[in-house]
ZAKOLGU-728900 format. One record per residue: x, z, y of N, C-alpha, C in turn. Coordinates in steps of 0.1 Angstrom, whole numbers, plus 5000, padded with zeros to 4 digits. Atoms other than C-alpha are relative to their C-alpha. Last residue first. Example, Ala and Ser with C-alpha at 12.3 -4.5 7.8 and 13.67 -1.06 7.14 Angstrom:
2
499150004989513750714989499250085011/500950004988512350784955500950005012/
***
This chain:
213
500850115006767640222548500549984986/501149945009769140562557499249904993/499449955012772340402571499150084990/499350115007770640192597500550054986/501050085006768340472608500649894991/500649915011771340702614498949924993/499150015012773040412633499550094989/500150135005770140372657500949984988/501150035009769840742661500049874994/499550105009773340802675498949964990/498950084995772440992706500349884991/500550084989769141122694501049915006/500950105006770641222661499449925011/499250115006773441402679499249894995/499450074989771041602701500949884995/501050094994768941682671500649925011/500150125008772041822653499049905006/498850084998772742062681499949874993/500250064986769142192679501249915004/501050105000769542232641499849935014/499450125004772742422645499149895000/499950035014770942682665500749874997/501149945008771742792700500149964986/500149854997774742752723498950064991/499949935013775842412709499850155001/500249864998774842202739499950074987/500849945010776241862732500050155002/499849855003777541692763499050044989/501149955007778141312767500350154997/501150094999780441102789498750064994/500750045012783141362795498749925002/499250115007785641392824499249944988/499550114991783641592849500549884992/501150094997781841792822500449885009/500450075012785141932808498849905003/498950105002786342022843499649914988/500250104990783042202852501049884997/501250085004783142402819499949885010/501249944997786742512828498849914996/500850064989789742372811498750085002/500850125003791642602788499349955012/499150125002794542842794499249874998/499350024987792443132808500949875000/500950074991790143102778500749965013/500250145004792943182754499249925010/498850074999794143492773499849854996/499750024985790643622778501249915001/500950114996789943572740500249975015/499550125005793043782732499149885004/498750034993792044062755500549864995/500350054987788444062742501249955008/500449904990789744102707499749945013/499250004987789743832681499550115009/499649874997788343902646500850025013/498649994999788343542637500550145003/499450095010784743462626501550034999/500650005013782843752642500849924990/499949865005784943812673499650014985/498649975002785343442679500350144995/499650075012781643382674501550034997/500649945012780643652698500549934988/499449875003783043532724499550074988/498750035005781743182722500850124996/500150045014778243302725501349974994/500449895008779043492757499949974985/498949915003780943202771499750124991/499749904989778142952769501050104995/500749885003778542672743500350105011/500149884991779542322751499350114992/500849905007780842042728500050135008/499749864997782041772752499150094992/501149905002782041412741500550145002/499649865002784441142754498850094999/500649894993783440782749500650134997/501150064993785040452740499250105008/501349995007788340622732498949925008/499950045014791840532743498749994993/499750145000791740552781500149944986/501150074993789940882782500249854999/500850085010792440992756498849935006/500450144996794841082784499249924990/499150095006796541392769499649855002/498649984995794941642792500949894995/500050044986791441502784501450015006/500250144999792041512746500049955015/499450054988793641852748499849855001/500249924988791542052724500549945013/498849934995791541772699499650085012/500249874995789041582677501350065005/498749934998789141212673499750135006/500149884991785941052658501450075001/498849925003786140702643499950115011/499449904990782640562643501350054994/500750004987780640272628500850085010/500749884995783140222600499349975013/500949955011784139912580499250125005/501450014996785639712609499050054990/500850015012788939662592498649995003/499750135006790739582625499249984987/500750114992789039872642500249874994/501450005003790140102614499249905008/500250045014793740002617498549994997/499850155000793840022655499749954986/501150074993792340372654500149854999/501249995009794740482627498849935007/499850095011797640352648498950004990/500350144995796240522679500249904989/501450024998796240852660499649865004/500649995013799840832649498549975000/499750125006800940732684499449994986/500750114993799141022700500249864993/501449985004800541272675499149885005/500050045014804041142681498650014994/500050145001803541162718499949954986/501250064993802341522716500149854999/501250015008804941632690498849935006/499950085012808241552706498749984993/499750144996807441662741500349914989/501250074996805741962726500249865005/500750035012808942062709498749935003/499350115006810842032742499349964987/500350134994808242232760500749884993/501450035001808442512735499749875006/500250095011812242512732498549954999/499850134995812742672766499749894990/501250054994811242992753500149865005/499650084989814243052730498849935006/498749964996813743332705500549935013/500249864994810043272702501350055005/500650014987810742902696499850135008/499050074991813142972668499449985014/499049904996810643222653501149945009/500649914990807742972654501150105005/500150084988809942712636499550095011/498650014994810942962610500049935013/499649874996807243052604501450005007/500749964987806142692603500550135005/500849875003808842602577499450045013/500049904989810042242582499050114997/501050024990810442072548500150115012/499550094990813742072529498949975011/500350145004812142212498500549905010/499250045012813742552503499849864996/500349925011812442582539500849954988/500450065012813942422570499850104989/501550005001813942592604499549944987/500549865003817642682601498550014998/500449995014818542312599499550144996/498949975010818542302637499550014986/500149865004815742322663501150044990/500249914989816241992682500250154996/498850024991817841782654499950105012/498949945006815241922630501349995009/500249864999812441842654501250074993/499849964986813641482660499950165001/498650024996814041412623500350065014/499249915008810641552614501450005005/499949874993808841382643500950094992/499050014989809541032628500250145007/500750034987807741112595501050015012/500450145001809641102562499349955012/498950085003809841482558499549854998/499550005014806741652572501249904999/498849925001806341732609500650004986/498850084995804041432612501250095001/499550115009801541592588501249945006/499349945012801141922607500649894992/498849934995800441752641500750064988/498950114998798041512623501350075004/499550045013796141822610501149895001/499149905005795941962645500649974986/498650014994794741632658500950114995/499849874994791741622634501550005005/498549975000790741262627500150135008/499649904990787041232617501550024998/498849935004785840912599500450105011/499049954991782340792603501250064993/498950085005779440612587501250025009/499850134994777040882597501249934993/501350074997775441192582500149865006/500950005012778241382565498849915002/499450065012780941292590499149994988/499950144997778641362620500649934988/501350065000777541702606500249855002/500450015014781141802598498749934999/499250105007782241722633499649984986/500550134995779441922649500749894993/501350025005780242232628499449865004/499950025014783942202635498649974994/499750145002783342172673500049964985/500650055012781542502674500349864997/501250084996782142612710499349954987/501349935003784442902699498849925003/499949935012787542752716498750084998/499349885000786642512744500050074986/500749884996785542162739500850124999/499249884995786641822727499050115004/500849884999785241522708500950115004/499249884999786741172713499150125002/500649884993784540892701501150115000/499149885000785840552690499550115009/500049924987783240292681501050124999/499649865002783940052652500150075013/498549984999782039732660500250154996/499250125004778639562654501550025002/500150035014776539822674501049884997/500750125003777739942708499949984984/499950035014778840262723499149884997/499150125002779340262761500249964985/499250005012776340482767500949885000/500450095010775040492803501049994988/499450134999776140802821499449914989/499150045012773841102821500449865002/
***
């Protein structure tokens, strides 16, 4: 295991990633509830920056046309998906608008929280943290791991996914070896939640003790 780069006395930035069904949401909820931390969900940021008044809004409307707007003038997710479905070349163009905008938005939050210095941790969650270069932005990258059989069981139980749909999703994600190569810390979330929580407590124990005093 690499030596931790987290330090006391400052706001540490941790990126948390992992494959679908690994249980990232459970891990993130535990950290937010038990440590002096903020969690930034990249999917939520991607939704927010498509709203009127944000830079990505104007770019997306210019790219996709006013047909994607709903009655209130906001971008309608269904209409946007339909436009992309009709013209496959638009997907890359939309991603080229959204990904940089999401990154900029998140970096601005990180800079603001570091300047305030009130939090021990800012946690950034995204499926594509590694691919989008967050290694250079965060202090540590964490990988939430669960073995494939467990992930499949979870996805079938919680989302009703078929094996075919799961196969398609997994084929587009990084392998376990690739996640481990790029990440500083691995949380094994294959078993009980309590076992996963112990791993977090051991990693961040000094902060947990501080905030329990």
